[in-house]
Steps between C-alpha positions, in 0.01 A plus 500: 500500500752718316408334171137586561588862576696526175218346294247740651736791436550407134125456445437839660765662279347344190151611601622857548767523230488878458546573870772235533685650203475852644635378835785304342598784267494759779703282734748406223566865415549591865726202572713545185552870579595408857741236368680744270520759778636235738777421251600867476487567873675175593776576249575850630482414870747213454793728405828457688361249748789264434741701715519335843615824668259723311354643821845649578573639149433866425575746223636841598293781355521880505218732604542852359279764663454841345221752525292262709521223240700181545639307202618145566772342289636150530864602471779663697824679414780272381745560791242408764528115498870507593426736787216275619734203512758688709294716732172321574406216735221243494551430130602152392548588133517809277445409136529785247451454127429713195255410227590573138318586180471295186837384373646371178682172562772365270617140550824405316380139480530277308684725252678812624498641146123460477376552858141451611329835567195521729332837530274638772604264775319594820507406869864587561645607830833599654540300821746309717500201734275687744214483250527121488505491879172691495317304228546124489619347172618150425848521345564280197854626448730740682473630857309797648806588708733559204298527178429874533802616694709652219412757229367369167358177639147384418266231632215367285175328583437160346265656244751760382783248497306286251409813302855635475684167465267237353628145512778561753512345845504729800865427572594582140311831515700616802803691372332614178485870413197720436508856365230742615414813300821458299695641795497264797668161464416273792592142583238247609594384849181329616158364406197484728171318466195704406271580792201271459269710716316823431741783577591856414868403511484371144845615393684286247845659469709603803800726444748539782437823686874564484453545123270794563744657741781525245570859401394450137152373587429685822165685463474874549452589865603150615697637797247767597262467794277756332425295187254212476410278210205260476742229383691499832339247735603403852350207694562418864458179693456589863655294775257269686317699765576837340199719417455770241451751782861432601644528148313795346641758750851373421437546128383857547788578736738373233328711237507809718867448578609493137249738342518756784156651433411849624220490762333798327478319166170504316555135410619190677597145422448197723570133448240232546484120481265323262427135586576244231134396512404851375750512214259358242219735602630831633477751216620782727854364499469329162649173384813428301528667162362203304277346766126467477316626806167393639254725675351367823183713489440371146549141614263550792262665256524193278412281796200723566395469136524120523297501822231722347470290184470184708246673722296601195496141376398374845223761520371379165489145627321595824250719317406245237495206741279669758274633223448142382454363850120493470525269200669240719266547798295189422818293462621622839160437662483144366858424610423624852171307511688182409743555788770714344703696754582869457872418514455262206320767300774755578761247388308436180471868410864563588608207283312659209681827565840333520432311177415825321810664649719209389368526142556878508856447630581257219367755253708775666818294442423528129419872520804602712766453224286715270490777760878474539536561126270803522725651768828381344658848501389560858615168645874430553638289213624223728163457670326190369211266576569133559297261715781244506787739573318726746342296780389819675248551217329168578489587869357842415230351278404244764474775760296706254258213434439458874468875561272574204297184560433590863445870429256428216328194640458549874218753500287335225551163669389637837198679349372208293559236767299707751165452319232332717312227313157617622560857379661416167195583289433819693859623474523406137195705417634795700835471325337511158369848572852628532446583868684209656712551806818467292399772253668768708825303488484463121441873466786580737737270313395643164568851629840384631591360160428823320669711769821309424448536125431873535816557706703317235352718223582823687853378582567411136384839378696688764830318437460569130431867576816529713713335231360740240570792735860387552570450131347831393610727784740783420827372651684826455681398183424389147480123455334447161695405188827465691701179498822416678764230499818431693850446376761291675590645842873442477524576129728780374352849489623547143248244381213692659621817329518317166148359548368845589634640171339218302164547673496874433504424128170303516216724372227340716664613824408834658744508792753275672621517858765294673425433868522236769126427474169649390327718762290210629610138519588225749870579526602696806821692555510715809773691669546729799513873434575774753408866512606756759264796528731686738318381813490125463601227262224313318586146397261330258491174309411592142407297197749576223472506124795600283414648163609725221351841422231359266337300779298796629353587158443143383286408800338841524577573865353826627787726605380713794815709538859525383632341183577161353815311599804560281692239308810382686721193528486529879197566719495863612132597491160360593135539426305426817129435532264721699482247784878512550495881493239504779706252707796738468280772646414703189137614473563666163677286234701807393674500838664163425671611178882527518513345846788256561426143600764265637495169312854393583588816308327831459227505233283797404121497487434614143122493528189355661252284308142428596446176687465188287435136588820291490307195623144371500206679659538269799788720616516870582734723306836527675809711439651455153804656335592493132877536473695605193774265384454171323774280648244238609239585236428190292135563415412650162163677524352570159196712414340384175319702237118472516361178361373521141149405387593148388692431824837421340713801600604364839577156361726657238675716757550212743647285223745779420589537869560125524723508194707784649525318834622177344758683294658624825421201723489206257507234773231650723123465476293808434233517770287809519189602690262792483492717810122477535526119487755507782265712709212262424708215647489675838139391516539139391377379839192723474434380145524140617267580787258664257508199273453265790210706633344502154499120491394471864216743435393305194504173696316659794229639272476170313464294819251748647295506182507120487340495844254770399405302191449186709273686742310658210443156348380368835267796568346498152443124526326551836285782358405329173125494580505859625666614176243307296205655685643852467543453125143369464357810669699731273850554645767577240841335476665824616277522807575143598875545446492814721295316763738206522816714480381757754598307812838409356579858398421621853765261626748628239430862600558411867828329406618813318419721801692269734797468263554873447648590844703178508650574158560865592696400812703232319576734210629768735727250673644382167557855373706574811781306327536796261627842602335639186163343431175535313172604662214274601256636243127450554457368148713192580240392755208596277630316193593193704149486646342529154726222372391268779134577434555436129664161563219402737228607255661306215523190720141528622365567152635166379245319717228757575427585135493130417257431786283802424478414131402136562152375407276562808306180428811295573548686828141444610526130423815466717458284811 
C-alpha cells in the first residue's frame, strides 16, 4: 500500500514538475530559515542551565531613581558584600567578585631571561572560594578552599593553563609565577576544568580577591558606600525556602543604614535581585564587562519570523494543491468507483505531502550552513551546526516534518477526498471557471501571504530609519574626526605627560584632551554627590568623567553658563550638565555657577553645559559631571585635521600617533577607535535586526512571489482558450495582461490595506524601546506598498506576458 502511494506521488510530481519544484523550494526556504533560527534561540536559552541551584541564585543590582527616571545597574558598592554576610538572614552564600580589563601577561617560562609575553588577555576576575561555591568547576589541581585565600594567588582554567604553560602537567604548573601588567606577580595555586556548557561565567584567570584589597591595588572609592563600579558584582544563593520578598527589604535596610539618605532627597537608590536565568538577557542591569548578551524580544521575534516563513511556504502548498485539485478529480472519482475509501485517499494525499516535505527538509540541511555563513557576524562564534553532535536538531527536524506536513497537507487532502464520483465532471467544469468553492480560500491565503510580506517590508524600512536617526542625531557634542585610545591604567603619569608632548608635535592633530573616557561610551563611572540648598540636602548619583581643560573645546560642548574647568592636579571644580542643574533645583543655569557640591570634599560648579547623550538613545539623559583633574584619566582624545582630497591625511596622522605611542609604551599594543564608530556600536543589535529583517523580507517576498507565479501559471493554463479567442477578436497583449493581472492586483491592494495598521502598531511598540526615536513617516508606508506592488507585477508579468503573447491558434487547439 505504502509503495503504491509513493509511486503515485512520484508520478504526480513528475507530471507537474513546475508546481512540485515551487512547493519544494518554498518549503525548503521556510524550513532552513526555521532551522537556523532554532539554532540561535536554542543556544541563547541554554545559558547557565548547568547550575543545579540556579533557581536560588540571584545577582544584586542597584536601582537609581532621579527625576522620575530609574537607571538599573548590575553592581553595588564594594563594602556591601561584607555587610550582607554579617547582617542578613536567609542567605546561604554571598559571592562577590570584580571583573578586570584586558591585561598583559608575562610568563617567566621556560626561560626567565626571555619570558613569554601575551597581550590583551581577557576574562579575568578577582574572586575567592565563595565564587567557586557559587559556580561549579571540576578541580584538576589545587583546592577551592585554599587556592585563593592569600594575596597574589591565581587559579587558571584548563584552557589558560595550556596557553600559559604549554607542555607542563597540571601539578607542575602549580607553584609557577605569572606577572600581570608588569606589576603584579602571582603564583598559580590551582587549575579548574573549563565549563563545557553555555555560560556567561566564562572567566579564565582568577586572582585572589585579597590581592585587590592590598593597599597598592585598592581601587579608588573601594571603601565608600557612595561609589559603584560596573566591575563589582555580587551574587547570592538564597537558603531553601527563602523568597526574594524576604531578602530585598533586608538589602534596602542595609543600604539605608550605611548610606543614611535624606527623606527629602530628589534621588533614591534601592537594591533589587536579578534571577540567574535573566542574566544573559536583561539589558537593564547589563552583563559582565566582556559578556555577550541576548535580547529576549529579538529571540521571540526570530521565532515569529520562522513561524511566518513556514506559514508562507504552507500557504503556497495549500494554494497550489487546491488549485490543481480539479485536474485530479477524475482520478479521485475512479478510485472511489473502484471501492477506494475516503480515509485511503486522505492517506495517499498526506503521503505525497510528507514526501515533498521530506525532500524540502533534506534540501534545507544543505541550505542552513550557507545561511549560517551569511549571518556569521550576527551569530555567536561558538554556535555551530552538526547533525551528529546535536541530537536536538534531528528531533526538531522530525517535529518540523510532521508539523509542516500536517499543516500543508490536511486541508488539500480533505478537499480532494471529498469529491463525489457522480459530480466529478460537474465540479471539474465549475472549477475551471475559477469559481470553485475553494477559490475564496486561495484568495484569502494569497492575501495573507502578502500581508506578511508587506509587514516585513515596513519593519525593515522603519528599523533602518531609526538606525539612521540614531547615527545622525545631534548628541550634544562633536563626534566626527575624533579618535581615542587608552594607556595602561596603572602606568606612571610621567609617561602620559611624555606621550602628550610627543603628540602635540604631530602636524595632523588639531587638539588633544586627556580624560577618563569620551563623552559617550560603554564605560560607566558613577558616584554620589550632595548639595545643600539651605533647606534640604539633595543626594544624587552622578555619572562622572574626569578631563583636562581641552575636553570642553575638543568635543564642542555648548557652555550655557559659567566658565570652563581649570587645570589642577586635584579635583576642585566641575562642569555639570543641564539635567543635573535642574535636579539641584536651578531653573536658570546661571544659578548653579559657583555653588559648592560635596563629593567627599567640596568642589565648585564652574559651569553648566547643555545636555548631551552619554549613552545610546535607548536611555534618557541623566545627571553628568565633568571633573577637572586627570588622576584616573587614561584616554587620549585626539581631534584630527580635515581629511584631504586623496584620503591619506588621517592615515598619515594615525601612523605618527602610533609611532609616538610605541616610543613611550614599546610593549603595549596601539588600539584606537573613532568616537563615531563607538557610538555606532550602541546600535549593533538594531543593525543585526535590520539585517535579519532584510533577509526575512527577501525570503518572504520570494516565497510569496513563488506562490503567485504558481497560481498565475495555473490560471493562464486554465484560460488558454479564452486568451486565444480574445486575441482573435482583436485584444492586444497589454489588454490581456491587464485582464489576467487585475484579479491578482486587487488581492495585493487588499493585503496592503490590511498590513498597514498591523505594521503601524508593531512599529510603535518597537520604537518604545527608544527614549529618543524617529517618526512614523507616511512615506515609509507608501514606498513599502509600491515596492510590494512592483514585486507582484514583475512576478505576474513573467507568466502573463508569455501567455498573452502566445499564438492564439495553439490555445484554440488545446483540449
